[in-house]
N, C-alpha and C positions, 0 to 999 in steps of 0.2 A: 608744535606746528609740524616739525619734520616727521614726528611720529604719526600724525594724522595724514600727512601726505603719503607716507609709506603704507599706511593702512588703506588709503584710497587706491593706490596701485595694486596692493594685494587683493582688494575686493574686486577690482576690474579683472585681474588675472583669474580669480576664482569664477567670476561671471563668464569669462571666455571659456574656461574649462567646462563650466556647467552648460554653456550654450552648445557644446559638442557632446559632453558626456550624457546630459539629460535626454536630448533627442535620440542619441545612440541607445541609451538604456530603454527608452520608451519604444524605439524601433525594434530592439531585441525582444522585448516582451510581446509587442504586437506581432512580430515575426513568429515567435513560438506559438502564440494563440492561433495565428493564421495557419501555421503548419499543421497543428492538430486539427483545426477545422477542415483544412483541405484533405487530410487523411480520412476524417469522418465522412466527408462528402464522397471521397473516392470509394470508401467501403460501402456506402449506401448505393452508389452506382454499380459497384460490383455485385451487390446482392440483387439489384433489379435485373442486371444482365444475366445473372445466374438463374433467376426465375424464368426469364425468357428462354434461355438455352435449355433449361430442364423441361419446361412445358413442350418445347419443340421436339426434343429428343423423345419424350414420353409419347407424344402423339404419333411420331414417325414409327416407333417400334410397336406401339399398339396397333396401328394401321397394318403394318407388315404382319404382325402376329395374327390378326383377324383374317387377313388374306390367305395366309398359310393354312389357317384352320379351315377356311372355306374350301380350299383346294383339297385338303385332306378329306373333307366330307364327300367331295365329288368322286374321289378315287378309292374311297374306303371299300374294302372287301372285293375290289376288282382285281382279278388276276392280271399279271403283266401282259398276257396275250391280248386280253380285252383292251387294256390301255393302249397297246401298240395299234390295235385295230381302230381305235378312236383318236389316234395321234393327231390327225389333221384338225379335228374340232378342238381338241385340248390345246393344241399349239396356238390356235387363234385366241382361245380364252386366256392363255398365259400371256400372249403378246398384248392383248387388250389390257390385262392387269398391269403389266410393266409400263405400258404407254400411259396409263392413267395415273401412275405414281411416279413423280419425277425423281424420287430418291432411289428407284429401282433401276438396275441395269438389265436384269433378266430374272426369269423364274424357271425352276427346274423340278422335274419329277424323276427320281432315280430308282432303279431296281435294287435288289439286295446285293448285287455284285458291283455296284457303283457305276453302272452304265445308265446313260440318260434315256429314259423312256419318252419324255416330252420336254422341250424347252421353248422359250419364247423367241430364241434367236434363229433357229434353223429347223426346217421340217423336210424330211425326217432328220433326226439328229444323227451325227456320225457315230460309228461304232467306236466308242472311246470310254475308258474306265476313269472314274474320278474317285476311286476308293481311297486314294492317298490324301484327299483333301480333308482338312480338319472338320469342315461342316458335315462330312459323311461319317468318318470313322468315330466321331464323338458319340454317335447314336447306336453303334453296332451292338455293344455289349449291354447297354442299359437304356432305360427311358429317362431322359434328363430334361424333358420339356423343350422350351425354346433355347437354342444354342446360338450364340453370336461368336463368329470366328474372327481370326486375324485378317489383316489386309493382304490380299493376294493379287498376283498378276495373271491376267487371262492366259489360258493354255491354248496353243494353236489347235485348230485353225481359228479359234476365237481371238478377237483383238479388242482394243479399246482401253478405257480407263481401268485403273485398279479398283478393287472392290473388297468387301468383306461379306461373308455369308451369314444369313439368318435362316436357320433350318429347324425342321421338326421331324420326328421319327414316324415312319409308317409301320403299322403292325397288323397282323391278321387277327381272326376271331380268337384264336388260341393264344394271342399275345406275342407270337413270334415276329422277329424282325423281317420286314418285307421291302424296306427301302427308306428313302428320305425325300421330303419336299423342301426345297431350298429357294431363297430369294437372294440375289446378288445386289447388295446395297452400295451406292456410290459414296465414298468419303467426301468427294468434292462437292456433293450436294450440301453436306453440313458446312464445309469450309466456305462455300459461296454464301450460305445463310449467315455464317459468322462475319463474313466480310461486309454484308449489308448492315448488320446491327452494330458492328464494331468500328464505327467511323471515327471515334476519338483517337488522337495520337496515343500510341503505346498500348492499344487494346489487345487483349489476348483471350483466346478460347481454345478449349481442347475437349476431346471426348475419348475415353479409353475404357478398357475392360478392367475388372477388379484385379487382374494379375499384373497390371501395369502396361499392357500392350496398347499403344496409341492407335485409334481408328481415324481420328480427324484432328487437325491441328491448324490454328490460325495465330500467327502467320504460318503459311504452309511450309512443310519440310520436304526436302528432296530425298529423304531416306526413311527407312523404317526406324521406329524408336520405341523403346520399352523402358518404363520406369523401374528402378530397382526397389523391390518391396522393402528392403532393409535401409533404403536411403531416407533422406529427410521427409520427402513427400509420403513415402510408404509408412514411416513411423507415425506421422501426423494422422494419416487415415486410420491407422490401427488404433490410435487413441480415440479419435472421433470419427467413427466409420460412416455416419450419415451425412454430416455437414461440417464444414470447417473453413477457417480463414487464416491465411499465413502469408508472411513475407519471406521469399526464398529465391535463390538463384536457380532458375529453371534448368534442369539438367541437359535439355536438348541443345541449348545455345548459350548457357551460362549467364543470361541476362537476368538481373534481379527484378522480381515482379511481386506485386501484391495480388494474391490469387485466392479465390473462393471456390470450393468444390461441393458437389452434392450428388448423392446416388439417385439414379433414375428408378424410382419405385422398386418393383421386384426384379428388375433386370440387373444383370451383373455389369452395369455400365455406370461410369461417373462422368459428369460434365463439369467443366471448370471455366471460370471467367475471371478476368483480372486486368490490371494495368501495370505497365513498366513503372518502377519507382522513379525513374528519371522523368517520365511523363508527369507523374504526380508532383515531383519537385518543380517541373517546368510550370505547371499550373500555379503552384505556390509563389514561384519567383515572379510570374506575370502579375499576380495580385499584389505582391510586395512592391514591384516596380511602380505600380500606380501611386502608392504612398510616397515612394522616393521622388517621383516626378514633382510632387508638390512640397514634400518635406525637405528634400535636400537643398533646393534653392533658398527656401525660407531659413533653414539652419545656416547655410553659407552666408546669406545676407546678414543675419543677426551676428554671426561671428566676425564678419568684416566690419560691421558697425562698432562692435565692442573693441576690435583690434584698433580701429581708427580712434575711438575714444581713449583707449589705453595709450596709443602713441601721442595723441594730442595732450593728454594729461601729463604724460612723462615729459613731453617737450615744455609744457607750461611750468612744471616743477623744476626742470633744468634752468629755465629762464628765471624762475623765482630764486633758485639757489645762486645763480650768477648775480642777480640783483642784491641778494643778501650779502654775498661776498663783497660786492661793491660798496654796500652800505657799511659793512664792517670795516672795510678799508678806510672809508670816509670817517667813521667814528674813531678808528685808530689814529688817524691823522689829527682829528680834533682833540683826542686825549693827549697825543704828543704835544700839541700846541698848548693845551691847558697845563700839562706837566712842565712845559718850558716856562709858561707864565708863573706857575707855582714856584719852580726852582729859582727863577730870577727874582721873584718877589721876596721869597724867604732869604735868599742870599743877600739881597739889598738891605732888608731890615736887620738881619743878624750882623752884617758887616757894620751897619751903623751902631748897633749895640756893642759889638766888640771893639769898635773904635773908641767909644766912650769909656769902656772898661780899660782898654790898653792905655789910653791917654791918662786916665785917672791913676792907674798903677805907676806909670812913668813919673807923674807929678808927685805921687806919694814917696817915690824913691829919692826925691831931691833933698839935699841937706837943709837944715835950718828952716823947715817947713812949719808955719804957724799952726796952732791947734785948730783955729777956725777954718783954715784952708784944708787941713788934713781931714777934718770932719766933713767938709763939703765934698771932697773927692770920694770918701767912703760912702756917703749918701748917694752920690752919682752912680757908683758901682752897684749898690743895692737896688736902686731904681732900675738900672739897666737889666739886672738879673730878673727883677720882677716882670719887666716888660717882655723879656725873652721867654719867661715861663708862660705869660699870658698868650704870646704868639704861638708857642708850642701847643697850648691848650686849645686855641682856636683851630689850628691845623688838625689836631686829633679829633676835635668835634666834627669838623667838616667831613673827615674821612670815616666818621662813626667808629673811631678806635679809642676815644676817650673813655677812661674808666669812670663810669658814673656812679654816684652814691645816691640812689633813689630813696625818697622819703615821701610820705603822704602829707600834702599840705593843701590849703585852700587857695586856689589861684586868685580869687577876688581879694582875699585878705593880703596876700603877698603883694599884689599890685598896689593896693591902698597903702601898704607900708613903704612902697618905693616912691610915693607921690612927691615928697619933699626933695628926694634926690633927683627925680626927673625934672622938677621945677628948676633946680640949680643947673642941671645938665643942659636943659633945652634953652634956658634964658627967659628973661621977662617979656620978650616980644612974641612969645608963642603961648597961645591959650591952650590950657590942658583941660580936657573934658573926660571924666571917667564915668562909664555906665556899667555899674557893678550889680550883680543879682542879689536878691535878698537871701536866697538859699545857698548853702555851701556848694562850691564847685571844686570837688576834690580831684587831685591828680597825684599819681605816683611817679615822680621824676626827680632828677637832681636839681635841688632848689637853687644852687649857685649858678648852674648852667641856664636854668630858667630865667633868672634875673639878668644874666649876661645877654641871653637872646632878646629879652624885652628891651634892654638898654640899646642893643645893636639896632633893633627895629626903630626905636624912638630916635636914635641918632641919625639913621638913614632918612627918616621923615623930616627931621630938622634941616638936614642939608638939602633935601629936595625943595623945601620952602625958603631956602636961603635965609634961615634964621627968623622968619616972620610968618605967622599964620596960626592955624588951629589944628591940634591933634586930638583925636578922639580915641580913648582906650576903652575897649568893650570886652567884657567877659560874659559868655553865655554857654548853655549846653547845646550840643548838636548831635543828631542821630547818625550822621555820616559826613564824609568829606566831599564837598561839591567838586564837579569837574571844572577845571580852569585851564588857562593856556599854559601856565608854568607853575611848578614843574609837573611833569606827567605823573598823575596820581597812581601810585602803585602800592600804597600801604594797605594793610588789611583792616577791616572794620573791627572796632573794639568789641569784645565778646559780650553782647547783651546790654552794655551800659552806655554805649555811644562815646562821644568825645566832649571835651571842654575846649571851646574856641576862644582864643585870646587874639583880638583884632586890633590893629593899629592903623588908623585912617588919617591921611594928611590932605592938605589942600595945595600940594606942591605942583611941580611942572609935569608930573606924570612920566611914564616910561613908554617909549615907542614900542609898538608890537614886535618889531624885528629884534628887539633886545630882551624881550621877556624870557626867551629860552636860555639866556646866558647869565642872568643877574645873580644866580646862585653859584656860578663858577668861582673858584678861588682867584683873588686878585683882579677879577673883572670889575671895573668901576668906570662910571661916566664923569667922575669928579676930576678936577684939575690935579696935576702932579703935586704931591705933598699934602693933599687934602683928605686922603683916605687910602687904606691898604687894600680894600676889596675883599677883606676876610670877614666882615661883620655878618652879611647875609649868608655866607658859607657856614659860619658857626650856627646860625639859626637852622639852616637846612640840615646839617649833620646832627644837631641835637634833636630835632623833630624826628628824623628817621630812626636814630638809635633808640629813641624813647618809644617807638612803635606808633608814631603819629605822622603828621604831614604839615607842610607849610605851603600856602597858596597865595597868589597875588592877583588882584584885579586892578587894572590901571587904565587911564585914558589921558592922553596928552592934553595938558592944560587944565585938567580937572582933578588931579591928585591920584593917589594910590591907596589901596587897602591890603595890608599884609595880614594874613590870618594863620595863627599857629594852632594846630589841632593836636591835642594830647589825649590819650585814652583816659576816660573817666574812671576813678577809683571808687569802690564802695565805702560807705561811711564806717563800716566795721574795721577798716584798716587804719583809721585815724587814731594815733596814740593819745593817751590821756594827758601826758605831760611831755615836754621836750627837755632833754638834757642840755646843759650849756655846751656850746661848741668850743669854748676856749677855757683854759685854766691858767692861773698865774704860773710863771716860770719858777721852778723850785730846784734846789741843789740836789745832787745825787745822793749825798749822805751815805756813801759806801754801797749803794745799790749795785748788784752784780748784773751785768748785761753781756749776753753772748751776741757779738756782732758777726753776721755772715754776709760777706761782700766779696765778689770775685774781682772787682776793680780795686787793686791794692791802694791806689792813691786816694780813692773815695773812701775806702775802708779806714785808712789811716786818718783822714780828715775827720770822720765821724768819731773814731776812737779818741783822737787828741781833744776834740771839742768836748766830748762827754767826760773825759778824764779831768779836764780843767774844771768841770762843774761838780766833781766829786764822785763820779761813777767809777766802779771797778769793771774794767773792760777785758773780755777775752775775744780776740779777733781770729776768725778762720776764713779761708777763701773759697770754701765749697760747702754745700749742704750735707754731703756724705760725712765729712769730718765733724760737722756740727751735730748731726744725729748721733755719732759715736760719743761725743762729749756728753750729750744729754742722756744717753743710755747708761753710760758709766756712772754719772753722778748728776742727776737733774736738780737736786735740792740746792746746789750751790749757785744756781742762777735764779734771779728774780724775774727776768724778762728776756726774750729773744728778739733781736732786731735783724731781719733778713731781707736781702734783695730778692725780687721775684724772678727776674730773668738771669739764669745762670746755666752754664753747660752741665749736662747730666741731670742731676736732681735739681728741680727748681725750688723756689721758696714756697710755692703752693704745695709741692710734693712733700717738702719738709714739714709744713704745718699739718698736712694730712697724716703723715707718718707719726707725728707727735700725738695726734688724736687717736690713731689706731693703737698706739702703745700706752695710752693713758698717761702721757707725760704732762703733768699738771703745771706747765709753765706757760704764761701768756706769750703770744708772739705778735709782733708788729711787722707788717710787710711794707716794703717801699719799692717803687718803680717809676720810671719815666714814661714807659709804655709797655704794655703786655697784651698780646693778642688774646690770650686766654682770659685775662681779666676783663678785657673789653667785650668779650662775648658772654662770659658766664658770671662776671662779678667777682667779689672778693670772698665769697662763700662764708661770710660771717666773721672774717678776720679784720683787725684794725689795719688801715692803710695810710701811709704817708707818701704824698706825691713828691717826686723829684722835680725841680730842686727844692730842698728844704733847708731851713735854718736850724742851727744847733738849739736855739731856744724852743722852736716848734717841736723838734724831736724830743727834747727833754720833757716838755709838757705831756706829750703823747705817751712816752715810756713810763713816766711817773703815774699817769692815770691808769695805764694797763696794769702796772704792778699793784697799785692801790686797790683796783677791782679784785685782783687775786687775793689780796689780804682780807678784803671784806667777805669773799666767798669762803675762804678757809675758816674765818671766824664763825660764820654762820653754820658751817659744817660741824665745828666743834660743839 
């Protein structure tokens, strides 16, 4: 039970752990899936933003390129003087062009020396050279097509926003350099466009030349910036020059971003779009927090409920443990009370027997005692000893410590053989009815204890009827032991064969329900003082339990009682073909050699003296070790070994086993008053004499054991 309780607490602990671990694990998996999904969504959004930025930049540069080509066609093959002469008209045309394109700040036509022939800002233009500007000197030595310059600051007297130049070369019919047509493009135009499409938090856009020079940047920068071609971005572009996607700390501000880049057609321009990784994580956290809003309270509620169940179960188990302790204390007090009754009852009965023995010994010591009186006192001592032995046997049977001698017999036949004795025991006023089965009801038990149990139940029934009434003895087969009020059934079912039930029913006064739980306690009796010892039913109880059976009782006040003794049923194959006689006539020793092993020197001397008077040759030792040494040195000089079982060091059973192991072919007879080992495991095939024994009984057993040895030796020859 306690193991089940510990398991239930352990299960609740695991459930509490699982109520947290499982949601956390699922949340971690869902978070990982959600994070990858968020990254994929961000990458798709970056690609879409990159498409928009690329198309926008391509259209802007194509528009500017076409405008420059148209201007070039207008002034193609015109000398500088002619252009100056038409400066007013050309100025209006350039102004109209720059006003129609919001990305343009101004448009210019330069001569071969870098001086403005026409521009859209002032008419006539000031005498000022721009030959040092990149958009001019890039075309002096060679024709490079459309050139996109770096971001520049306007030169006085011109003012306004910063710009970068987009320019084309002017040449004469012979291909010589005649000047430059240039458009000043506003970076802020691109940055404003990026601001309009980059409304999501953490959005990023950039436009730069292939050499890393930034032309436009969102978020806007307050300084010029150029990417290192050998840096992470430059290396990535070198590997994938047309298009790419990367996560990088952007060099201009050190912020980590997820960025995509793409080259703008044939122009030496890259556009980039992306998001700050912190913004992507913020999106992911926002999505996860929605799961937490519902999942966290549910998980917390489940954990709290399990914790409450755990505390409640723990509290109940503590209460149950306290209740068990109280019950154990009560049972302990009841056991102490029963032990007190047992001790008092045993002391009372043994004192009575000892008084008889002591008085008889005192009377035997008187001089001039007649033979008739001497014999009467000796008989009184013998009867007192027999009663004491019976009392000890009953106590051991109740305690299930009696050394039983099981044999297979028919319970019905054995009960039939006791009929005459039961008639004498119960008296003529009691009608005896026996209901016996036609088929054998075999049991494997101690026949003597079985008869004693039957007599005890019959005597108890007679006393319950006050010597007058009807007792029914029944023997029948049973598949199991029924549940009754007393005692609590705890015996295990016989393996496959069931039980044999021996029932004794009377028509007596019955037993009150309050007393049913105590009737099998030693010395508990409802009889008057001097009318019973209270050990009869205790013997029945102990015999039944030690034999693997049970005893039950059904009783109703005023209507009698039925005691049922259940013994495991034995198979017919165990029934012996013949039964050897249990007694043999007393015989003289005739010089038979006996090795007596007894640690109690007084008892050993008593046995040795008695056997010596009967003609036995006795060797007495007080321990099994010396006895084994005697046997090892010369076993042939002994006809039989007589050994006590309970001795310090090597026991009698150990001695017998050692003789078997060494193949010492001398029969051994064991004796004991009580042995825990024998009560549990039996005599292991050795002959046993119960204490107290008489010299005559001992002589018969020793003679029989020695004679069996002689028979075996003769058969072997």
